[in-house]
N, C-alpha and C positions, 0 to 999 in steps of 0.2 A: 503494500499499499504506500510505504514511504517512497519507494523507488518511483511509482507511478505518479505520486503528487510532485516528486522532484522533477520528473521528466516534463510533466505539464507546465510546471513553472518556468523551466528552461525554455520550453517551446514559446511560452506566452513572453517571456522576456525578449527572446530572439525576434519575435514578430513585432513587438513594440518598438525595438531598436531599428528594426527595418523600415517600419512606418515613419519613424522620426528621421531617418536617414533620407527617405524620400522627400519628407517636407523640407529638410536642409538643402538637398540638392535643388529642389524647385526654386527655393529662396535664392540660391546662389545664382541660378539662370535668370530669374526675372530681375534681380538687382542689375543686371547688365543692360536691360532695356533703358533705365533712368541714367546710367552711367553715360551711355553713348559714346564709348571711345573712338577717337578718330581713326587709328590704324585699322585697316581691315574692313571699314564700313561698306565699302563698295562690294567686297567679297560676300559679306554677310548678306547684304541686300539681294545679290544674285543667287546665292544659295536658298535664301527664304523664298524667292520667286520660283525657283526649281522645284523646291518641296511642295508649294502650293499647287504648282502644275501636276506634279506626280500624284499627290494625294487627293485633290479637288477634281481638276479637268479630266484626267485619265480615269477617274472612278464614275464619271456621269453615265457611261454605257452600263454601268452595273446599278447604280442608285436609281436611275430613272424607271427601268422595268420593275424594280422591287417596289418602288412608290406607287406605281400605277397598279400593280397587282394588290398591294396592301389597301390602297384607296378604294378600289372597286369591291374588294371582298367586304370590307367593313361597311361601306355605303349600302350595298346590296342586303347584307344580312340585318342592319338595323332599320332599313326601309321597310323591311317585312314586320317590324315590330315598332311602327310609328306610333301607335296607339299607346304603347307602353313607355316609349322613350322619346325624348326630344332629339331628332336626328342631328340638328345643328350642334347642340351642346355635347352630345356624345361624341361626335366626329372630332370636335375641338379638343375635348378631353383626352381621347385616345391617341390621336395623331399629332396635335401640336404639343401636348404636355407629355405624353408617354413614349408612344411608339416612334415618333419622329427622331428625337434625340438618341434613344437607345439603339434603334436599328442602324442608324448613321455611325454610331461609336462602333458597333459590331463589325461593320463593312470596313471601317477604316482601321480596325485592329487586324483583320484578316488580310488586308491589302498592304496597308503601309507600316503599321506597328512591327510587324514581324520582318519586314524590309530593313528598318531601321536597326533593329537588334542584331540581324545579320550583317549589316554594314559596319556597325560598331565593333562586332566581333572579329571580323576580318581586319579592321583597322587596328585593333589591339594586338592580335596575334601576328601580324605582319609588321608591327613596330611604326605603323604610320602616324599614330598619335604622338609618340616619342620624337618623330621626325618634325611634327608641326611644332612642338615645344622647343626643339633645337633651333628652329627658325626663328625663334623669338615671338611666336604668335600663341594666344590663349586658346586652348581646345574648347574651352567653355563658351567662348565667343565666336569661334569659327565653325564649331560642330554643333554644340547643344542649342544655343540661342536660336539660330535660323530654323532648325527643326521644330522647337517649341513654338515659335510664332507661326511657322508655316502650317504645321499640322493643326493647331488650334484654330487658325483662320480657316482652313480647308473644311474642318469639322462644322464650323458655324455656317459656311455657304453651303455645304452639302445638307445641313439640317433645313435651311430655308428652302433649297430646291426640293427636298424630299416632301416638305409640307405642301408646297404650292403644286407640285405634280400629283401627289397622292389626292388632294382635296379638288382642285381644279380639274386636273386630267382624268381623275375617277369619275367626275361628275359629267365631263363631256363624253367620255366613252359610254357610261351607262345611259345617258340621254340620247346618245347617237344609236346604239346597237340593241336597247332593250326597250320594253314598254312600262318599266317600273316609274310610277308617278313621283318624280323628285322635281317637279318644275319650280317649286319655291326653295330648293336646297340652298342656293347661294344667299337668298335673304336670310335664312335661318343661321347660316355661318356668319353672315355680317352682324347679326343681333347677338350671337352667342359668344363670339371672340371679344376678348379683353386685354388691356394692357398686361394684366397679371399672367394670362395664358402665354402671351408672347415673351414675357420676361422669364418664365419658368424655362421654356424652351431655350432662350438664349444662354440662360445661366448654366443649365445642364450641359449645352454644347460646348462651352468655354471650359467648364470643369472636366469634361470627358477628353477633350483635347489635351489639357495640360496632364491629366492622369495617364493617358495612353503614351504621351511622349516621354514623360519622366520615367515612367516604368520601363518603357523600351531601351531608353537610353541607360538606365541603371544596370539592367541584365546585360546589355552589351558591353559596358565597360567592365563588368566581372569576369568576362571571358578574356584570359590573359595568356594561357598557356597553350592549348591545343585546338586546331581547327575542329576536332570532332566533338568539342564542348559547345559549339554553336547551335546544333539542333536542340539540345537540351535547354539552353538559355533562351532561345527562341520560344519553344513550348512553354516554358514557365512565365516568359514575358506576356504571352498571349493570354494565359490562364489568369494571371495576376490582374491584367488590364481589365478583363471581363468581370472579374470578381469586384475590383474597386468600382468600376463604372455602375455595376449593379447596386452596390452599397451606397455610393454617392447619390444614386438616382432616387433611391428609397428616402434618403435623408432630406434631399431637396424638396421632394414631394411633400414629405411630412411638415417642412418648414413653411412651405407655401400654402398648405391647405389648412394649418391650424389658425 
Protein backbone atom coordinates (compact mmCIF):
# COMPACT_ATOMS: atom_id res chain seq x y z
CA UNK A 1 0.00 0.00 0.00
CA UNK A 2 2.82 2.37 0.89
CA UNK A 3 4.55 1.57 -2.40
CA UNK A 4 1.36 2.32 -4.34
CA UNK A 5 0.87 5.59 -2.49
CA UNK A 6 4.47 6.58 -3.09
CA UNK A 7 4.19 5.75 -6.78
CA UNK A 8 1.01 7.80 -7.15
CA UNK A 9 2.69 10.68 -5.32
CA UNK A 10 5.74 10.58 -7.59
CA UNK A 11 3.56 10.42 -10.69
CA UNK A 12 1.53 13.37 -9.45
CA UNK A 13 4.59 15.45 -8.68
CA UNK A 14 6.07 14.61 -12.08
CA UNK A 15 2.83 15.63 -13.81
CA UNK A 16 2.63 18.90 -11.88
CA UNK A 17 6.28 19.64 -12.70
CA UNK A 18 5.55 18.98 -16.38
CA UNK A 19 2.56 21.34 -16.35
CA UNK A 20 4.58 24.07 -14.65
CA UNK A 21 7.36 23.59 -17.23
CA UNK A 22 4.82 24.06 -20.03
CA UNK A 23 3.59 27.30 -18.45
CA UNK A 24 7.16 28.54 -18.00
CA UNK A 25 8.00 27.64 -21.59
CA UNK A 26 4.90 29.47 -22.81
CA UNK A 27 5.88 32.55 -20.83
CA UNK A 28 9.40 32.51 -22.28
CA UNK A 29 7.99 32.50 -25.81
CA UNK A 30 5.25 35.07 -25.24
CA UNK A 31 7.64 37.55 -23.64
CA UNK A 32 9.54 37.70 -26.93
CA UNK A 33 6.47 39.23 -28.60
CA UNK A 34 6.76 42.31 -26.40
CA UNK A 35 10.54 42.56 -26.51
CA UNK A 36 10.56 42.62 -30.33
CA UNK A 37 14.35 42.26 -30.77
CA UNK A 38 15.65 43.79 -33.98
CA UNK A 39 18.08 41.02 -35.08
CA UNK A 40 16.26 38.29 -36.97
CA UNK A 41 12.93 40.14 -37.21
CA UNK A 42 12.66 39.62 -40.98
CA UNK A 43 13.46 35.92 -40.62
CA UNK A 44 10.90 35.54 -37.84
CA UNK A 45 8.24 37.23 -39.97
CA UNK A 46 9.00 34.97 -42.93
CA UNK A 47 8.89 31.78 -40.87
CA UNK A 48 5.64 32.91 -39.25
CA UNK A 49 3.99 33.44 -42.65
CA UNK A 50 5.24 30.06 -43.83
CA UNK A 51 3.78 28.43 -40.73
CA UNK A 52 0.42 30.15 -41.26
CA UNK A 53 0.37 29.01 -44.88
CA UNK A 54 1.25 25.42 -43.98
CA UNK A 55 -1.17 25.17 -41.06
CA UNK A 56 -4.08 27.26 -42.36
CA UNK A 57 -4.13 27.56 -46.14
CA UNK A 58 -3.02 24.01 -46.90
CA UNK A 59 -5.56 22.67 -44.37
CA UNK A 60 -8.54 24.23 -46.14
CA UNK A 61 -9.13 21.19 -48.42
CA UNK A 62 -9.55 19.17 -45.21
CA UNK A 63 -11.43 21.60 -42.98
CA UNK A 64 -14.04 22.68 -45.56
CA UNK A 65 -15.48 19.19 -46.30
CA UNK A 66 -15.49 18.35 -42.59
CA UNK A 67 -17.28 21.61 -41.81
CA UNK A 68 -19.88 21.03 -44.54
CA UNK A 69 -20.52 17.49 -43.34
CA UNK A 70 -20.81 18.58 -39.71
CA UNK A 71 -23.13 21.48 -40.52
CA UNK A 72 -25.40 19.41 -42.76
CA UNK A 73 -25.74 16.58 -40.24
CA UNK A 74 -26.52 18.88 -37.31
CA UNK A 75 -29.00 21.04 -39.21
CA UNK A 76 -30.83 18.03 -40.65
CA UNK A 77 -31.04 16.22 -37.33
CA UNK A 78 -32.21 19.19 -35.28
CA UNK A 79 -34.60 20.47 -37.96
CA UNK A 80 -36.55 17.23 -37.41
CA UNK A 81 -36.87 18.20 -33.74
CA UNK A 82 -37.71 21.87 -34.39
CA UNK A 83 -40.72 21.58 -32.10
CA UNK A 84 -38.50 20.57 -29.16
CA UNK A 85 -35.37 22.65 -29.82
CA UNK A 86 -34.66 26.11 -31.13
CA UNK A 87 -32.70 25.31 -34.31
CA UNK A 88 -30.77 28.59 -34.30
CA UNK A 89 -29.72 28.43 -30.64
CA UNK A 90 -28.80 24.75 -30.90
CA UNK A 91 -26.67 25.32 -33.98
CA UNK A 92 -24.85 28.26 -32.41
CA UNK A 93 -24.28 26.34 -29.17
CA UNK A 94 -22.90 23.22 -30.83
CA UNK A 95 -20.95 24.67 -33.75
CA UNK A 96 -19.73 28.09 -32.61
CA UNK A 97 -19.12 27.28 -28.94
CA UNK A 98 -18.18 23.60 -28.92
CA UNK A 99 -17.60 21.67 -32.14
CA UNK A 100 -15.97 24.44 -34.16
CA UNK A 101 -12.97 25.05 -31.88
CA UNK A 102 -12.41 21.42 -30.86
CA UNK A 103 -12.68 19.89 -34.34
CA UNK A 104 -10.38 22.57 -35.70
CA UNK A 105 -7.89 21.82 -32.91
CA UNK A 106 -7.97 18.08 -33.63
CA UNK A 107 -7.32 18.63 -37.34
CA UNK A 108 -4.42 20.97 -36.58
CA UNK A 109 -2.97 18.43 -34.14
CA UNK A 110 -3.14 15.66 -36.73
CA UNK A 111 -1.64 17.75 -39.50
CA UNK A 112 0.66 20.41 -38.03
CA UNK A 113 1.44 19.58 -34.41
CA UNK A 114 2.93 16.22 -35.30
CA UNK A 115 4.98 17.88 -38.04
CA UNK A 116 6.37 20.43 -35.55
CA UNK A 117 7.42 17.70 -33.11
CA UNK A 118 9.10 15.71 -35.89
CA UNK A 119 10.87 18.82 -37.17
CA UNK A 120 12.17 19.74 -33.69
CA UNK A 121 13.25 16.17 -33.10
CA UNK A 122 15.32 16.07 -36.26
CA UNK A 123 16.80 19.49 -35.54
CA UNK A 124 17.86 18.28 -32.09
CA UNK A 125 19.31 14.95 -33.17
CA UNK A 126 21.15 16.51 -36.10
CA UNK A 127 22.48 19.34 -33.87
CA UNK A 128 20.89 22.07 -35.99
CA UNK A 129 19.71 23.94 -32.89
CA UNK A 130 23.27 23.99 -31.58
CA UNK A 131 24.35 25.43 -34.93
CA UNK A 132 21.75 28.20 -34.57
CA UNK A 133 23.08 29.06 -31.11
CA UNK A 134 26.67 29.05 -32.36
CA UNK A 135 25.61 31.49 -35.09
CA UNK A 136 24.59 33.93 -32.35
CA UNK A 137 20.81 33.56 -32.77
CA UNK A 138 18.25 32.69 -30.12
CA UNK A 139 16.40 29.42 -30.94
CA UNK A 140 13.43 30.66 -28.92
CA UNK A 141 13.12 33.63 -31.26
CA UNK A 142 13.92 31.89 -34.54
CA UNK A 143 12.17 28.57 -33.94
CA UNK A 144 9.55 28.82 -31.19
CA UNK A 145 8.02 32.29 -31.57
CA UNK A 146 7.12 32.00 -35.29
CA UNK A 147 5.48 28.64 -34.72
CA UNK A 148 3.51 29.83 -31.71
CA UNK A 149 2.20 32.90 -33.52
CA UNK A 150 1.68 31.08 -36.82
CA UNK A 151 -0.18 28.07 -35.45
CA UNK A 152 -2.31 30.16 -33.06
CA UNK A 153 -3.39 32.54 -35.84
CA UNK A 154 -3.99 29.56 -38.13
CA UNK A 155 -6.24 27.85 -35.58
CA UNK A 156 -8.20 31.08 -35.12
CA UNK A 157 -8.65 31.52 -38.89
CA UNK A 158 -9.60 27.88 -39.39
CA UNK A 159 -12.15 28.15 -36.59
CA UNK A 160 -13.80 31.11 -38.33
CA UNK A 161 -13.78 29.24 -41.66
CA UNK A 162 -15.24 26.14 -40.01
CA UNK A 163 -18.12 28.10 -38.44
CA UNK A 164 -18.99 30.00 -41.62
CA UNK A 165 -18.79 26.95 -43.87
CA UNK A 166 -20.67 24.62 -41.52
CA UNK A 167 -23.51 27.08 -40.85
CA UNK A 168 -23.86 28.94 -44.16
CA UNK A 169 -22.59 26.15 -46.41
CA UNK A 170 -24.68 23.53 -44.63
CA UNK A 171 -27.75 25.73 -44.94
CA UNK A 172 -27.20 26.32 -48.68
CA UNK A 173 -26.66 22.62 -49.41
CA UNK A 174 -29.75 21.54 -47.47
CA UNK A 175 -31.87 24.30 -48.99
CA UNK A 176 -30.67 23.36 -52.50
CA UNK A 177 -30.81 19.56 -52.44
CA UNK A 178 -33.51 18.72 -49.88
CA UNK A 179 -37.08 19.66 -49.07
CA UNK A 180 -36.49 20.25 -45.36
CA UNK A 181 -38.31 23.47 -44.30
CA UNK A 182 -35.50 25.70 -43.00
CA UNK A 183 -36.37 28.93 -44.82
CA UNK A 184 -36.01 31.06 -41.67
CA UNK A 185 -32.80 29.38 -40.52
CA UNK A 186 -30.58 32.40 -41.21
CA UNK A 187 -32.98 34.61 -39.22
CA UNK A 188 -32.84 32.23 -36.26
CA UNK A 189 -29.03 32.24 -36.37
CA UNK A 190 -28.94 36.04 -36.44
CA UNK A 191 -31.22 36.22 -33.40
CA UNK A 192 -29.44 33.48 -31.46
CA UNK A 193 -25.78 34.38 -31.88
CA UNK A 194 -24.33 36.83 -29.39
CA UNK A 195 -21.03 38.41 -28.50
CA UNK A 196 -20.52 35.83 -25.76
CA UNK A 197 -20.83 32.98 -28.27
CA UNK A 198 -18.21 34.55 -30.53
CA UNK A 199 -15.95 35.33 -27.56
CA UNK A 200 -16.07 31.73 -26.32
CA UNK A 201 -15.04 30.41 -29.72
CA UNK A 202 -12.22 32.92 -30.13
CA UNK A 203 -10.84 32.30 -26.62
CA UNK A 204 -10.91 28.55 -27.16
CA UNK A 205 -9.21 28.83 -30.56
CA UNK A 206 -6.39 30.99 -29.15
CA UNK A 207 -5.90 28.71 -26.13
CA UNK A 208 -5.89 25.61 -28.31
CA UNK A 209 -3.31 27.15 -30.64
CA UNK A 210 -0.99 27.97 -27.74
CA UNK A 211 -1.48 24.55 -26.13
CA UNK A 212 -0.81 22.65 -29.34
CA UNK A 213 2.31 24.64 -30.19
CA UNK A 214 3.89 24.57 -26.73
CA UNK A 215 3.21 20.86 -26.24
CA UNK A 216 4.62 19.97 -29.67
CA UNK A 217 7.74 22.08 -29.19
CA UNK A 218 8.34 20.70 -25.69
CA UNK A 219 8.28 17.09 -26.83
CA UNK A 220 10.36 17.95 -29.86
CA UNK A 221 13.09 19.53 -27.73
CA UNK A 222 13.14 16.49 -25.45
CA UNK A 223 14.29 14.30 -28.35
CA UNK A 224 18.06 14.63 -28.18
CA UNK A 225 19.80 11.28 -28.70
CA UNK A 226 18.33 9.02 -31.38
CA UNK A 227 16.17 9.49 -34.45
CA UNK A 228 14.17 6.43 -33.36
CA UNK A 229 12.87 8.47 -30.40
CA UNK A 230 11.01 10.81 -32.77
CA UNK A 231 7.92 8.58 -33.37
CA UNK A 232 7.50 8.05 -29.62
CA UNK A 233 7.81 11.77 -28.90
CA UNK A 234 5.39 12.61 -31.70
CA UNK A 235 2.78 10.18 -30.39
CA UNK A 236 3.07 11.55 -26.86
CA UNK A 237 2.84 15.10 -28.14
CA UNK A 238 -0.36 14.41 -30.09
CA UNK A 239 -2.03 12.59 -27.20
CA UNK A 240 -1.09 15.28 -24.69
CA UNK A 241 -2.31 18.03 -27.01
CA UNK A 242 -5.68 16.31 -27.40
CA UNK A 243 -5.98 15.82 -23.63
CA UNK A 244 -5.03 19.40 -22.76
CA UNK A 245 -7.39 20.80 -25.41
CA UNK A 246 -10.29 18.74 -24.06
CA UNK A 247 -9.60 19.82 -20.48
CA UNK A 248 -9.24 23.50 -21.41
CA UNK A 249 -12.40 23.25 -23.53
CA UNK A 250 -14.36 22.06 -20.50
CA UNK A 251 -12.85 24.71 -18.21
CA UNK A 252 -13.53 27.59 -20.62
CA UNK A 253 -17.11 26.39 -21.23
CA UNK A 254 -17.77 26.20 -17.48
CA UNK A 255 -16.36 29.70 -16.94
CA UNK A 256 -18.53 31.26 -19.64
CA UNK A 257 -21.68 29.29 -18.78
CA UNK A 258 -21.56 30.12 -15.05
